N, C-alpha and C positions, 0 to 999 in steps of 0.2 A: 505493498501501499503506501503512496506516495507522499513524503511527510512532510510538505505543503502544499498551497497551491499556485504556487509557482510554475508556469510553462516547463513539461516535460517532452513537449512534442515539440522538433524541428518545426520552426517557422520558416518559410515565404519570404525573401525579399518582396517587394510589392512591385519593385517597377522590374521595365526589361531597361538594362544596363548591361550593353554586352562587352563594354571593354572593362566591366568585372567580372567575367566571366571565362573558365578557361575550355577552352576546347581542345578536344571533341566533346558537345551534349547532348543529355538525351530529353526528346523533345514528345512530350505526354500533352493530352486530353487533358484540360483541369474541367476534373467535376465538381460540381456546384453542391457539396454534401456538407456534411460535420466530420472531422477531422476526428481519427480515435487514433490512440496507442496500444495493441494487445502487449502487456508483457506474462513471463511464464515467471512467475513467484512459489520458487520448491514447489513446481510439479503442478501448481493450481495455476490457469489463465485465466487473465481480468483484461476487457479494456476500458481506457481511462480517456476524457477527454483532455482537450490540452489543459484546464486548470486542474486538470488530476482526479479529476470525481469518477467514481464507478460507475459506466453505464450499463445497465438491468435488462435483460428479454434478448441475449445475442448465446442463446443456446446452439443454433445452429449454425453458429458460426464459431464460436469455443471450441466445436467437436475435432472441425477444419485445422484451427488455428494452432489446439493442442501438438494434435499431430508433427505441425512443422516445427515450434519452436520447443525441440528438446531438451537445450540446454539451460538451464536455468540462469534467470535476468537478460535471455532474450528476448527481441522484442521485432516485431511488424509494426509500420506506419503507415496510414491507408483514409479514404473516404469512405465514410457509411453514405451510402446513396441509391437513391432506387428511381432510376429513368422514366424524368417526363414529371415525375413532381417537386415541387418548386420546394426552396430553400428551407423556408419559414415552417412546409407541413413536416418534411424530413426532420429539423428540428424539434418541432414539436412534437415527434413523435419517441424520439432520442432523450428525450426529457420526461417522457412521460417513465416513470417509473413500475406500474400496475401493470404495463401489459408486457406479451411477447411482441416481440419485432421478424417475424419471419421474413417480411415481404426487403428488410436493407442486405444492399449486397455490402461488401465490402471492397473498394478495390485500392488493393496496395500498392504505393511507388518508392518504400523505403523497407530499408530490412536490419537488423542490430545484431549485432553478431560480441555476446559477450566477450566471449576468449578473443576478438580480433578488432579492438576498439581503432585501430587505424586502418581500417579494411575500404579501400575505394568504391565509390557508388557500384562501378560495373562488376565489381566481385560481389558486393553484397545482391545484387540483381541476377548474378546466375545462380546463388546459392539459395534464392529462393524459388526462381524458377525449377531448380532439380528439386526442390523440398516439396514444389506443388505439381510438378509430374509427379511424384513417388506419392504422394496423397494419393491424385484423381485415378492413378493406376493400382493402389490398394484398394481403394474403393469402390472401383471398376462403375466411375462416373465419367459423364463427356463433361470436357472443359466449359462449354458453353451454359452448362447446367449448374456449375459449381458458385455458391454466392460469396466464395474468395478470389477474389480473377489479378492479375499482375496485371496493371495497367501498361494500354501495348507503348510501345516506344518506337521512336526513328533517330535513327542518329548523325548530329547534323556535325561538321566540319567546321563552315562557316556562317556568321549570321545573314550572309546572302541566305545558304539553306533554312536557315531556320523562318526568313521570308516567306519560302518555297513553301514551304511547310506547313506556316501557317497560314499561306491562300487557301493551301488545300484544304485545312481542315475549314476555315470556316467557309468555304464556298461547297464543301459535302453536308455540315451542317452549321445550318446560320442562326441557328438563336447559340452557340454554344458560348462559354462564357469565356473562353480563352484559353492559353498553354501553359504549362510549368515547366522550366526547363533544368536539367539538372546535370552540372560540371561531372565524365566519366570520373573525375578522381578524388569527387569530395567526400570525407569523412562524416559520418553520423554527428549532429552535436547538437541533443536536446537541449531545448529553452533555452536556445539561440536564435536568428534572426540572420540565415545563410544567405550570402552573396551570391553563393556559389548553385544555391537552388533559386529562381527567379519567375515571377509570374509574366504572364505577357499575353494582354489583355486587348480586344478591340475597340476601346474603350480608354486613355488613360483613368484613373483614381485622381481626384479634385479633392486636400484637403480643406473642409471646410471648417470656421472657428465660427461658434454656438455663441450669437451675442444677446437672445434672448425667444422668450415664448408670445406667441396670441392665444389665450383660450378660446374654445369650441363653443360655438355659437347653435343651440339648438336649433333646428329647423322647425318644429313645431310650435317652441313657445318666442324664436327671436330673442333666447336671451343668453347666458353663458351656462355653460353644464357643469361646470369643474375639471374639462379635461383638457386634455393640451391640443390644440387646434391648427396650431404653425408653430414649426420652429425658424426662428429668421436666424439667419445665417451671412460667414463676410468671406471669404476668400483669405486664407493664411497666407502671410506674406514671408 
């Protein structure tokens, strides 16, 4: 069990800055889900939020993850996601402690090897690919039917290849949120925002400073209802 509420999932750099990446990189579709880190703790596997809160109702995922995380302290990190479901609905489902969540898939993008803290992303990726393949063979399960999935990756050697992959991704999936890029040599650093893992979005993120609120007006009484109706913001400098 984590000792504090500080982030212990590695955080992705919020902006695409190719000069801060080390090429080649793995190009992956970004899934708009809830981050999770599954950790093997003395033979028992638990899924945690980035703040260290345990997530309940994931037995269908734990049974698979436990097969793969044989070493005590090893972990895998991914996104809990249901294709086509809005983020707010996925988030609400994850937070609900009273229900099972068999519809949730886990799209894995990183894998922590306890006995190899300096292992590169590509090596951890290969270990997980083998572990997932062994599970599928043992369980007699088809890859497409397994709720634990490895995020598909394309290897890009230059920023121009990243641009080409991004154009193909957004053309094929117009509503996709974006992509995530991982330098192949990056190590896993839980709790830190790593510049060697970066988000690439169709529209850049804008930072806003909240400077005030306006009360919501009831359409029935035309009076304030005690709730926030509008947030007043200014561009951060």
